[in-house]
Biopython code that builds the backbone (N, CA, C, O; Angstrom):
import numpy as np
from Bio.PDB.StructureBuilder import StructureBuilder

atoms = [
    (1, "MET", "N", (-103.236, 152.971, -155.231)),
    (1, "MET", "CA", (-102.116, 153.871, -155.109)),
    (1, "MET", "C", (-101.873, 154.139, -153.627)),
    (1, "MET", "O", (-102.814, 154.411, -152.881)),
    (2, "ILE", "N", (-100.630, 154.065, -153.205)),
    (2, "ILE", "CA", (-100.270, 154.332, -151.822)),
    (2, "ILE", "C", (-99.468, 155.625, -151.774)),
    (2, "ILE", "O", (-98.423, 155.745, -152.414)),
    (3, "ILE", "N", (-99.958, 156.568, -151.025)),
    (3, "ILE", "CA", (-99.272, 157.844, -150.836)),
    (3, "ILE", "C", (-98.817, 157.898, -149.384)),
    (3, "ILE", "O", (-99.640, 157.833, -148.471)),
    (4, "LYS", "N", (-97.530, 158.015, -149.171)),
    (4, "LYS", "CA", (-97.014, 158.086, -147.809)),
    (4, "LYS", "C", (-96.849, 159.531, -147.349)),
    (4, "LYS", "O", (-96.903, 159.807, -146.151)),
    (5, "ASN", "N", (-96.648, 160.453, -148.285)),
    (5, "ASN", "CA", (-96.467, 161.857, -147.947)),
    (5, "ASN", "C", (-97.754, 162.602, -148.284)),
    (5, "ASN", "O", (-98.011, 162.911, -149.448)),
    (6, "PHE", "N", (-98.555, 162.885, -147.276)),
    (6, "PHE", "CA", (-99.851, 163.502, -147.519)),
    (6, "PHE", "C", (-99.756, 165.006, -147.753)),
    (6, "PHE", "O", (-100.781, 165.676, -147.874)),
    (7, "SER", "N", (-98.536, 165.547, -147.821)),
    (7, "SER", "CA", (-98.392, 166.958, -148.171)),
    (7, "SER", "C", (-98.687, 167.168, -149.657)),
    (7, "SER", "O", (-98.777, 168.307, -150.115)),
    (8, "HIS", "N", (-98.837, 166.089, -150.402)),
    (8, "HIS", "CA", (-99.166, 166.166, -151.825)),
    (8, "HIS", "C", (-100.666, 166.041, -152.058)),
    (8, "HIS", "O", (-101.109, 165.809, -153.183)),
    (9, "THR", "N", (-101.450, 166.195, -150.987)),
    (9, "THR", "CA", (-102.895, 166.037, -151.084)),
    (9, "THR", "C", (-103.608, 167.200, -150.406)),
    (9, "THR", "O", (-103.022, 167.925, -149.601)),
    (10, "LEU", "N", (-104.886, 167.364, -150.748)),
    (10, "LEU", "CA", (-105.747, 168.361, -150.122)),
    (10, "LEU", "C", (-107.070, 167.703, -149.760)),
    (10, "LEU", "O", (-107.487, 166.744, -150.408)),
    (11, "THR", "N", (-107.729, 168.217, -148.726)),
    (11, "THR", "CA", (-109.064, 167.732, -148.392)),
    (11, "THR", "C", (-110.044, 168.255, -149.440)),
    (11, "THR", "O", (-109.726, 169.177, -150.191)),
    (12, "LEU", "N", (-111.224, 167.669, -149.485)),
    (12, "LEU", "CA", (-112.231, 168.134, -150.430)),
    (12, "LEU", "C", (-112.619, 169.582, -150.149)),
    (12, "LEU", "O", (-112.880, 170.351, -151.074)),
    (13, "GLU", "N", (-112.656, 169.949, -148.876)),
    (13, "GLU", "CA", (-112.987, 171.324, -148.516)),
    (13, "GLU", "C", (-111.934, 172.298, -149.041)),
    (13, "GLU", "O", (-112.273, 173.374, -149.534)),
    (14, "GLN", "N", (-110.663, 171.925, -148.937)),
    (14, "GLN", "CA", (-109.591, 172.784, -149.454)),
    (14, "GLN", "C", (-109.675, 172.917, -150.971)),
    (14, "GLN", "O", (-109.478, 174.004, -151.514)),
    (15, "VAL", "N", (-109.969, 171.815, -151.654)),
    (15, "VAL", "CA", (-110.094, 171.850, -153.119)),
    (15, "VAL", "C", (-111.268, 172.739, -153.524)),
    (15, "VAL", "O", (-111.174, 173.489, -154.496)),
    (16, "ALA", "N", (-112.369, 172.657, -152.786)),
    (16, "ALA", "CA", (-113.525, 173.506, -153.087)),
    (16, "ALA", "C", (-113.152, 174.983, -152.963)),
    (16, "ALA", "O", (-113.581, 175.797, -153.781)),
    (17, "ARG", "N", (-112.357, 175.337, -151.951)),
    (17, "ARG", "CA", (-111.924, 176.729, -151.780)),
    (17, "ARG", "C", (-111.019, 177.178, -152.929)),
    (17, "ARG", "O", (-111.120, 178.312, -153.397)),
    (18, "VAL", "N", (-110.137, 176.283, -153.379)),
    (18, "VAL", "CA", (-109.252, 176.620, -154.505)),
    (18, "VAL", "C", (-110.077, 176.828, -155.773)),
    (18, "VAL", "O", (-109.910, 177.832, -156.466)),
    (19, "LEU", "N", (-110.959, 175.891, -156.077)),
    (19, "LEU", "CA", (-111.754, 175.989, -157.302)),
    (19, "LEU", "C", (-112.735, 177.159, -157.249)),
    (19, "LEU", "O", (-113.111, 177.705, -158.286)),
    (20, "GLU", "N", (-113.147, 177.542, -156.044)),
    (20, "GLU", "CA", (-114.023, 178.708, -155.901)),
    (20, "GLU", "C", (-113.305, 179.984, -156.341)),
    (20, "GLU", "O", (-113.927, 180.884, -156.905)),
    (21, "LYS", "N", (-112.010, 180.063, -156.087)),
    (21, "LYS", "CA", (-111.238, 181.242, -156.491)),
    (21, "LYS", "C", (-111.213, 181.404, -158.009)),
    (21, "LYS", "O", (-111.056, 182.516, -158.514)),
    (22, "PHE", "N", (-111.368, 180.295, -158.736)),
    (22, "PHE", "CA", (-111.405, 180.334, -160.200)),
    (22, "PHE", "C", (-112.845, 180.318, -160.732)),
    (22, "PHE", "O", (-113.069, 180.279, -161.942)),
    (23, "ARG", "N", (-113.801, 180.348, -159.822)),
    (23, "ARG", "CA", (-115.231, 180.325, -160.163)),
    (23, "ARG", "C", (-115.604, 179.092, -160.995)),
    (23, "ARG", "O", (-116.365, 179.176, -161.959)),
    (24, "ILE", "N", (-115.043, 177.945, -160.592)),
    (24, "ILE", "CA", (-115.330, 176.683, -161.277)),
    (24, "ILE", "C", (-116.330, 175.865, -160.474)),
    (24, "ILE", "O", (-117.345, 175.410, -161.002)),
    (25, "VAL", "N", (-116.035, 175.684, -159.199)),
    (25, "VAL", "CA", (-116.877, 174.893, -158.295)),
    (25, "VAL", "C", (-116.946, 175.650, -156.979)),
    (25, "VAL", "O", (-115.955, 176.238, -156.547)),
    (26, "PHE", "N", (-118.113, 175.639, -156.337)),
    (26, "PHE", "CA", (-118.286, 176.415, -155.114)),
    (26, "PHE", "C", (-118.562, 175.558, -153.884)),
    (26, "PHE", "O", (-118.614, 176.081, -152.771)),
    (27, "THR", "N", (-118.740, 174.248, -154.065)),
    (27, "THR", "CA", (-119.092, 173.381, -152.938)),
    (27, "THR", "C", (-118.302, 172.085, -152.986)),
    (27, "THR", "O", (-117.699, 171.739, -154.001)),
    (28, "VAL", "N", (-118.320, 171.376, -151.866)),
    (28, "VAL", "CA", (-117.691, 170.058, -151.797)),
    (28, "VAL", "C", (-118.424, 169.089, -152.723)),
    (28, "VAL", "O", (-117.805, 168.200, -153.308)),
    (29, "GLU", "N", (-119.723, 169.255, -152.856)),
    (29, "GLU", "CA", (-120.488, 168.389, -153.765)),
    (29, "GLU", "C", (-120.003, 168.550, -155.204)),
    (29, "GLU", "O", (-119.968, 167.579, -155.960)),
    (30, "GLY", "N", (-119.636, 169.755, -155.580)),
    (30, "GLY", "CA", (-119.071, 169.991, -156.908)),
    (30, "GLY", "C", (-117.734, 169.301, -157.089)),
    (30, "GLY", "O", (-117.440, 168.772, -158.161)),
    (31, "VAL", "N", (-116.916, 169.307, -156.032)),
    (31, "VAL", "CA", (-115.626, 168.605, -156.080)),
    (31, "VAL", "C", (-115.864, 167.109, -156.216)),
    (31, "VAL", "O", (-115.175, 166.438, -156.984)),
    (32, "LYS", "N", (-116.836, 166.580, -155.472)),
    (32, "LYS", "CA", (-117.153, 165.151, -155.576)),
    (32, "LYS", "C", (-117.590, 164.794, -156.995)),
    (32, "LYS", "O", (-117.263, 163.716, -157.492)),
    (33, "ALA", "N", (-118.320, 165.685, -157.645)),
    (33, "ALA", "CA", (-118.729, 165.446, -159.033)),
    (33, "ALA", "C", (-117.509, 165.407, -159.955)),
    (33, "ALA", "O", (-117.441, 164.569, -160.855)),
    (34, "LYS", "N", (-116.549, 166.302, -159.739)),
    (34, "LYS", "CA", (-115.320, 166.296, -160.548)),
    (34, "LYS", "C", (-114.550, 164.992, -160.354)),
    (34, "LYS", "O", (-113.954, 164.475, -161.299)),
    (35, "ILE", "N", (-114.561, 164.461, -159.131)),
    (35, "ILE", "CA", (-113.902, 163.179, -158.860)),
    (35, "ILE", "C", (-114.632, 162.056, -159.588)),
    (35, "ILE", "O", (-113.995, 161.194, -160.194)),
    (36, "GLN", "N", (-115.954, 162.057, -159.534)),
    (36, "GLN", "CA", (-116.738, 161.020, -160.208)),
    (36, "GLN", "C", (-116.561, 161.077, -161.719)),
    (36, "GLN", "O", (-116.603, 160.045, -162.388)),
    (37, "LEU", "N", (-116.366, 162.264, -162.256)),
    (37, "LEU", "CA", (-116.127, 162.422, -163.695)),
    (37, "LEU", "C", (-114.672, 162.160, -164.062)),
    (37, "LEU", "O", (-114.288, 162.274, -165.226)),
    (38, "GLN", "N", (-113.863, 161.809, -163.061)),
    (38, "GLN", "CA", (-112.439, 161.507, -163.211)),
    (38, "GLN", "C", (-111.645, 162.707, -163.720)),
    (38, "GLN", "O", (-110.635, 162.547, -164.407)),
    (39, "GLN", "N", (-112.107, 163.902, -163.380)),
    (39, "GLN", "CA", (-111.352, 165.107, -163.698)),
    (39, "GLN", "C", (-110.335, 165.406, -162.603)),
    (39, "GLN", "O", (-109.345, 166.097, -162.841)),
    (40, "LEU", "N", (-110.583, 164.882, -161.401)),
    (40, "LEU", "CA", (-109.658, 164.975, -160.270)),
    (40, "LEU", "C", (-109.435, 163.572, -159.732)),
    (40, "LEU", "O", (-110.316, 162.718, -159.831)),
    (41, "THR", "N", (-108.254, 163.329, -159.160)),
    (41, "THR", "CA", (-107.917, 162.013, -158.619)),
    (41, "THR", "C", (-107.968, 162.062, -157.101)),
    (41, "THR", "O", (-107.343, 162.917, -156.474)),
    (42, "ALA", "N", (-108.721, 161.133, -156.517)),
    (42, "ALA", "CA", (-108.846, 161.051, -155.061)),
    (42, "ALA", "C", (-108.275, 159.730, -154.567)),
    (42, "ALA", "O", (-108.288, 158.723, -155.275)),
    (43, "ILE", "N", (-107.771, 159.757, -153.329)),
    (43, "ILE", "CA", (-107.267, 158.550, -152.677)),
    (43, "ILE", "C", (-107.928, 158.435, -151.308)),
    (43, "ILE", "O", (-108.381, 159.431, -150.745)),
    (44, "SER", "N", (-107.980, 157.229, -150.784)),
    (44, "SER", "CA", (-108.548, 157.016, -149.455)),
    (44, "SER", "C", (-107.636, 157.586, -148.390)),
    (44, "SER", "O", (-106.411, 157.518, -148.489)),
    (45, "LYS", "N", (-108.263, 158.153, -147.363)),
    (45, "LYS", "CA", (-107.496, 158.666, -146.230)),
    (45, "LYS", "C", (-107.206, 157.536, -145.259)),
    (45, "LYS", "O", (-107.998, 156.601, -145.139)),
    (46, "PRO", "N", (-106.080, 157.612, -144.567)),
    (46, "PRO", "CA", (-105.860, 156.646, -143.493)),
    (46, "PRO", "C", (-106.904, 156.882, -142.396)),
    (46, "PRO", "O", (-107.323, 158.016, -142.167)),
    (47, "TYR", "N", (-107.311, 155.831, -141.736)),
    (47, "TYR", "CA", (-108.382, 155.927, -140.743)),
    (47, "TYR", "C", (-108.076, 156.969, -139.671)),
    (47, "TYR", "O", (-108.957, 157.740, -139.292)),
    (48, "GLU", "N", (-106.840, 157.001, -139.178)),
    (48, "GLU", "CA", (-106.494, 157.908, -138.081)),
    (48, "GLU", "C", (-106.511, 159.377, -138.497)),
    (48, "GLU", "O", (-106.467, 160.249, -137.629)),
    (49, "ASP", "N", (-106.571, 159.676, -139.774)),
    (49, "ASP", "CA", (-106.547, 161.051, -140.269)),
    (49, "ASP", "C", (-107.930, 161.548, -140.673)),
    (49, "ASP", "O", (-108.044, 162.651, -141.206)),
    (50, "ARG", "N", (-108.963, 160.786, -140.441)),
    (50, "ARG", "CA", (-110.296, 161.145, -140.929)),
    (50, "ARG", "C", (-110.997, 162.204, -140.091)),
    (50, "ARG", "O", (-112.064, 162.675, -140.486)),
    (51, "ARG", "N", (-110.452, 162.589, -138.976)),
    (51, "ARG", "CA", (-111.127, 163.570, -138.121)),
    (51, "ARG", "C", (-111.012, 165.002, -138.652)),
    (51, "ARG", "O", (-111.739, 165.879, -138.186)),
    (52, "TYR", "N", (-110.132, 165.257, -139.599)),
    (52, "TYR", "CA", (-109.927, 166.614, -140.094)),
    (52, "TYR", "C", (-110.829, 166.982, -141.269)),
    (52, "TYR", "O", (-110.778, 168.111, -141.756)),
    (53, "SER", "N", (-111.629, 166.069, -141.716)),
    (53, "SER", "CA", (-112.518, 166.322, -142.846)),
    (53, "SER", "C", (-113.729, 165.412, -142.723)),
    (53, "SER", "O", (-113.645, 164.334, -142.136)),
    (54, "GLY", "N", (-114.829, 165.838, -143.264)),
    (54, "GLY", "CA", (-116.032, 165.026, -143.228)),
    (54, "GLY", "C", (-116.055, 163.951, -144.303)),
    (54, "GLY", "O", (-117.031, 163.207, -144.411)),
    (55, "TYR", "N", (-115.003, 163.858, -145.095)),
    (55, "TYR", "CA", (-114.967, 162.920, -146.209)),
    (55, "TYR", "C", (-113.753, 162.012, -146.090)),
    (55, "TYR", "O", (-112.680, 162.465, -145.691)),
    (56, "PRO", "N", (-113.907, 160.736, -146.430)),
    (56, "PRO", "CA", (-112.829, 159.758, -146.191)),
    (56, "PRO", "C", (-111.785, 159.674, -147.299)),
    (56, "PRO", "O", (-111.120, 158.648, -147.438)),
    (57, "TYR", "N", (-111.633, 160.723, -148.081)),
    (57, "TYR", "CA", (-110.599, 160.678, -149.106)),
    (57, "TYR", "C", (-109.989, 162.049, -149.321)),
    (57, "TYR", "O", (-110.520, 163.064, -148.869)),
    (58, "LEU", "N", (-108.856, 162.060, -150.024)),
    (58, "LEU", "CA", (-108.081, 163.263, -150.309)),
    (58, "LEU", "C", (-107.895, 163.398, -151.815)),
    (58, "LEU", "O", (-107.944, 162.404, -152.540)),
    (59, "VAL", "N", (-107.683, 164.613, -152.282)),
    (59, "VAL", "CA", (-107.439, 164.870, -153.701)),
    (59, "VAL", "C", (-105.945, 165.135, -153.893)),
    (59, "VAL", "O", (-105.338, 165.891, -153.135)),
    (60, "LEU", "N", (-105.368, 164.510, -154.904)),
    (60, "LEU", "CA", (-103.958, 164.743, -155.214)),
    (60, "LEU", "C", (-103.784, 166.151, -155.788)),
    (60, "LEU", "O", (-104.499, 166.549, -156.708)),
    (61, "ILE", "N", (-102.834, 166.890, -155.237)),
    (61, "ILE", "CA", (-102.568, 168.245, -155.734)),
    (61, "ILE", "C", (-102.185, 168.198, -157.210)),
    (61, "ILE", "O", (-102.566, 169.081, -157.978)),
    (62, "SER", "N", (-101.438, 167.180, -157.605)),
    (62, "SER", "CA", (-101.011, 167.084, -159.007)),
    (62, "SER", "C", (-102.205, 167.002, -159.953)),
    (62, "SER", "O", (-102.170, 167.579, -161.040)),
    (63, "SER", "N", (-103.268, 166.290, -159.551)),
    (63, "SER", "CA", (-104.440, 166.201, -160.427)),
    (63, "SER", "C", (-105.180, 167.531, -160.481)),
    (63, "SER", "O", (-105.716, 167.901, -161.525)),
    (64, "LEU", "N", (-105.213, 168.252, -159.363)),
    (64, "LEU", "CA", (-105.839, 169.575, -159.335)),
    (64, "LEU", "C", (-105.066, 170.552, -160.217)),
    (64, "LEU", "O", (-105.663, 171.314, -160.978)),
    (65, "VAL", "N", (-103.749, 170.529, -160.115)),
    (65, "VAL", "CA", (-102.907, 171.416, -160.925)),
    (65, "VAL", "C", (-103.069, 171.092, -162.409)),
    (65, "VAL", "O", (-103.209, 172.000, -163.228)),
    (66, "ASP", "N", (-103.051, 169.812, -162.761)),
    (66, "ASP", "CA", (-103.240, 169.416, -164.165)),
    (66, "ASP", "C", (-104.596, 169.875, -164.686)),
    (66, "ASP", "O", (-104.697, 170.360, -165.813)),
    (67, "TYR", "N", (-105.638, 169.724, -163.870)),
    (67, "TYR", "CA", (-106.980, 170.150, -164.257)),
    (67, "TYR", "C", (-107.008, 171.658, -164.532)),
    (67, "TYR", "O", (-107.559, 172.104, -165.537)),
    (68, "LEU", "N", (-106.406, 172.432, -163.625)),
    (68, "LEU", "CA", (-106.405, 173.889, -163.798)),
    (68, "LEU", "C", (-105.540, 174.328, -164.976)),
    (68, "LEU", "O", (-105.881, 175.284, -165.672)),
    (69, "ARG", "N", (-104.434, 173.644, -165.204)),
    (69, "ARG", "CA", (-103.601, 173.952, -166.381)),
    (69, "ARG", "C", (-104.385, 173.687, -167.664)),
    (69, "ARG", "O", (-104.316, 174.470, -168.611)),
    (70, "ASP", "N", (-105.129, 172.583, -167.691)),
    (70, "ASP", "CA", (-105.952, 172.273, -168.864)),
    (70, "ASP", "C", (-107.011, 173.349, -169.103)),
    (70, "ASP", "O", (-107.425, 173.578, -170.239)),
    (71, "LYS", "N", (-107.443, 174.003, -168.033)),
    (71, "LYS", "CA", (-108.422, 175.087, -168.142)),
    (71, "LYS", "C", (-107.781, 176.400, -168.589)),
    (71, "LYS", "O", (-108.481, 177.375, -168.859)),
    (72, "GLY", "N", (-106.423, 176.423, -168.667)),
    (72, "GLY", "CA", (-105.736, 177.599, -169.173)),
    (72, "GLY", "C", (-105.146, 178.520, -168.118)),
    (72, "GLY", "O", (-104.704, 179.621, -168.447)),
    (73, "TYR", "N", (-105.127, 178.102, -166.869)),
    (73, "TYR", "CA", (-104.559, 178.936, -165.807)),
    (73, "TYR", "C", (-103.052, 178.743, -165.723)),
    (73, "TYR", "O", (-102.540, 177.655, -165.985)),
    (74, "THR", "N", (-102.347, 179.806, -165.356)),
    (74, "THR", "CA", (-100.888, 179.752, -165.256)),
    (74, "THR", "C", (-100.472, 179.170, -163.908)),
    (74, "THR", "O", (-101.265, 179.114, -162.967)),
    (75, "ASP", "N", (-99.222, 178.741, -163.833)),
    (75, "ASP", "CA", (-98.700, 178.190, -162.581)),
    (75, "ASP", "C", (-98.730, 179.222, -161.456)),
    (75, "ASP", "O", (-98.973, 178.869, -160.302)),
    (76, "ASP", "N", (-98.486, 180.488, -161.778)),
    (76, "ASP", "CA", (-98.533, 181.536, -160.752)),
    (76, "ASP", "C", (-99.945, 181.695, -160.193)),
    (76, "ASP", "O", (-100.123, 181.822, -158.982)),
    (77, "GLU", "N", (-100.943, 181.687, -161.068)),
    (77, "GLU", "CA", (-102.329, 181.795, -160.613)),
    (77, "GLU", "C", (-102.702, 180.606, -159.736)),
    (77, "GLU", "O", (-103.359, 180.762, -158.707)),
    (78, "ILE", "N", (-102.277, 179.423, -160.153)),
    (78, "ILE", "CA", (-102.586, 178.207, -159.399)),
    (78, "ILE", "C", (-101.896, 178.241, -158.046)),
    (78, "ILE", "O", (-102.525, 177.951, -157.028)),
    (79, "GLN", "N", (-100.616, 178.590, -158.016)),
    (79, "GLN", "CA", (-99.867, 178.630, -156.753)),
    (79, "GLN", "C", (-100.491, 179.622, -155.779)),
    (79, "GLN", "O", (-100.561, 179.349, -154.581)),
    (80, "ASN", "N", (-100.944, 180.767, -156.278)),
    (80, "ASN", "CA", (-101.576, 181.769, -155.417)),
    (80, "ASN", "C", (-102.903, 181.291, -154.847)),
    (80, "ASN", "O", (-103.310, 181.747, -153.779)),
    (81, "ALA", "N", (-103.580, 180.388, -155.533)),
    (81, "ALA", "CA", (-104.872, 179.892, -155.068)),
    (81, "ALA", "C", (-104.740, 178.732, -154.086)),
    (81, "ALA", "O", (-105.654, 178.479, -153.300)),
    (82, "LEU", "N", (-103.613, 178.026, -154.125)),
    (82, "LEU", "CA", (-103.427, 176.876, -153.241)),
    (82, "LEU", "C", (-103.272, 177.331, -151.794)),
    (82, "LEU", "O", (-102.817, 178.446, -151.538)),
    (83, "PRO", "N", (-103.651, 176.468, -150.841)),
    (83, "PRO", "CA", (-103.464, 176.812, -149.425)),
    (83, "PRO", "C", (-101.992, 177.043, -149.101)),
    (83, "PRO", "O", (-101.107, 176.529, -149.785)),
    (84, "TYR", "N", (-101.743, 177.815, -148.058)),
    (84, "TYR", "CA", (-100.379, 178.112, -147.629)),
    (84, "TYR", "C", (-99.621, 176.815, -147.372)),
    (84, "TYR", "O", (-100.114, 175.926, -146.678)),
    (85, "GLY", "N", (-98.434, 176.715, -147.928)),
    (85, "GLY", "CA", (-97.596, 175.536, -147.724)),
    (85, "GLY", "C", (-97.722, 174.490, -148.819)),
    (85, "GLY", "O", (-96.850, 173.631, -148.952)),
    (86, "ALA", "N", (-98.790, 174.547, -149.605)),
    (86, "ALA", "CA", (-98.959, 173.595, -150.710)),
    (86, "ALA", "C", (-98.177, 174.106, -151.911)),
    (86, "ALA", "O", (-98.217, 175.292, -152.238)),
    (87, "GLU", "N", (-97.475, 173.204, -152.552)),
    (87, "GLU", "CA", (-96.661, 173.590, -153.701)),
    (87, "GLU", "C", (-97.024, 172.768, -154.920)),
    (87, "GLU", "O", (-97.494, 171.634, -154.821)),
    (88, "ILE", "N", (-96.790, 173.375, -156.076)),
    (88, "ILE", "CA", (-97.031, 172.675, -157.342)),
    (88, "ILE", "C", (-95.936, 171.651, -157.550)),
    (88, "ILE", "O", (-95.937, 170.942, -158.556)),
]
sb = StructureBuilder()
sb.init_structure("model")
sb.init_model(0)
sb.init_chain("A")
sb.init_seg("    ")
for serial, (resi, resn, name, xyz) in enumerate(atoms, 1):
    if name == "N":
        sb.init_residue(resn, " ", resi, " ")
    sb.init_atom(name, np.array(xyz, "f"), 0.0, 1.0, " ", f" {name:<3s}", serial, name[0])
structure = sb.get_structure()
């Protein structure tokens, strides 16, 4: 999958902060486990963008939103937990 607009993605650290607000996952290692279980979708980061995170991939916001909706959270709750500027 090729994503040209990275505003539709979050770093693993950002996803961990979002999931922490719902008391689901508290660490980046927990987010990596969700990716391995295919509960979240990750894509490779472009090489020049790897300095902003310790991990070479990004999580699609759409997969995070779908995961949280499946858990029973409302769009308002999800939007409030996302980092500033990220939209559903």
